[in-house]
Structure formats: structure tokens, C-alpha cells
C-alpha positions in Angstrom: 33.9 48.1 -1.5 35.5 46.8 -4.7 34.2 43.3 -3.8 30.6 44.5 -3.8 30.8 45.9 -7.3 32.7 42.8 -8.5 30.0 40.5 -7.1 27.2 42.6 -8.6 28.9 42.4 -12.1 28.6 38.6 -12.1 26.0 37.0 -14.4 22.5 36.5 -13.0 22.8 32.7 -13.1 25.9 32.6 -11.0 24.3 34.9 -8.4 21.2 32.7 -8.3 23.3 29.5 -8.0 25.4 31.0 -5.2 22.3 32.2 -3.4 20.7 28.8 -3.7 23.9 27.1 -2.4 24.0 29.4 0.6 20.3 28.8 1.4 20.7 25.0 1.1 23.8 25.2 3.3 21.9 27.2 6.0 18.9 24.8 5.9 21.2 21.8 6.1 23.2 23.3 9.1 19.9 24.2 10.8 18.5 20.7 10.4 21.8 19.1 11.4 22.7 21.3 14.4 19.2 22.0 15.6 17.3 20.2 18.3 18.3 16.5 18.3 15.7 13.9 19.1 16.8 10.4 19.9 14.7 7.4 20.6 16.4 5.1 23.1 15.1 1.5 23.3 16.1 -0.1 26.5 16.5 -3.8 26.8 13.3 -5.4 28.0 12.0 -9.0 28.3 10.2 -8.7 25.0 13.2 -7.5 23.0 15.3 -10.2 24.6 12.7 -12.8 23.6 12.6 -11.6 20.1 16.4 -11.6 19.9 16.5 -15.2 21.2 13.8 -16.4 18.8 15.4 -14.7 15.7 18.7 -16.4 16.7 17.0 -19.8 16.8 15.4 -19.2 13.4 18.7 -18.2 11.9 20.4 -21.3 13.3 17.7 -23.5 11.9 18.0 -21.9 8.5 21.8 -22.4 8.5 21.4 -26.1 9.4 18.8 -26.5 6.6 21.1 -24.8 4.1 24.1 -26.9 5.0 22.3 -30.3 5.0 22.6 -32.5 1.8 19.7 -32.6 -0.6 17.4 -35.7 -0.5 17.7 -38.1 -3.5 15.3 -37.3 -6.3 12.0 -39.2 -6.4 11.4 -41.9 -9.0 8.5 -41.5 -11.4 6.3 -44.0 -9.5 6.8 -42.2 -6.2 6.3 -38.7 -7.8 2.9 -39.6 -9.4 1.2 -42.3 -7.3 -1.9 -44.0 -8.8 -5.1 -42.2 -7.8 -7.3 -43.8 -5.2 -10.9 -43.0 -6.1 -12.4 -43.9 -2.7 -9.9 -42.0 -0.6 -11.5 -39.9 2.1 -10.5 -36.3 2.5 -9.1 -36.1 6.1 -10.6 -33.4 8.3 -13.4 -32.8 5.8 -16.3 -30.8 7.2 -18.9 -32.5 4.9 -17.4 -36.0 4.7 -16.7 -35.7 1.0 -14.6 -38.2 -0.9 -12.2 -37.4 -3.6 
């Protein structure tokens, strides 16, 4: 019984901290060891197709990143002379730029 009197003689902050630690430990163990719910996704045609398409995209991005850069444009090619009577393709109203 000496332990009980020794514990009760501890400062209030130490008792509150120890109590909080014990409560948190109990909550954590209850959440960790309680009922376990798992979601199992089985392989289906849709997941196989998504995997295949993502692989194709990744391969294409790797090919693009490893290809050399095109040469820079000259000033004439970068800013062509404006054509005032050029038609806008696929224009709904037949406008011209």
C-alpha cells in the first residue's frame, strides 16, 4: 500500500499527464486492435485497362523527355507577317481576322 500513498503524493500535473497518457494508450490500442475493415479490390477488366493505359502514358512521357530539343526558331519564323485576309478556320460566323 506504500505505492498508493507515493502515487497520491505526486504533483497534480504529473498525475494528469500520466492519466492522459494512459487514456491515449487505451484509445490507440482499441482503435488498432479493434475490428479491422479491409477493402479488397480484385483485378477486373477495368483495372487492367487503366493499368495498361497508364503504362502507355508513362512510356510516351519517357520517350518525350529523352528526345533532343528542336532547334530554336529564327525571328522570321517566330513572328510571321500578319495576313489581313486570312479566314478563321472552323468559324461559325465566317469571320475573317
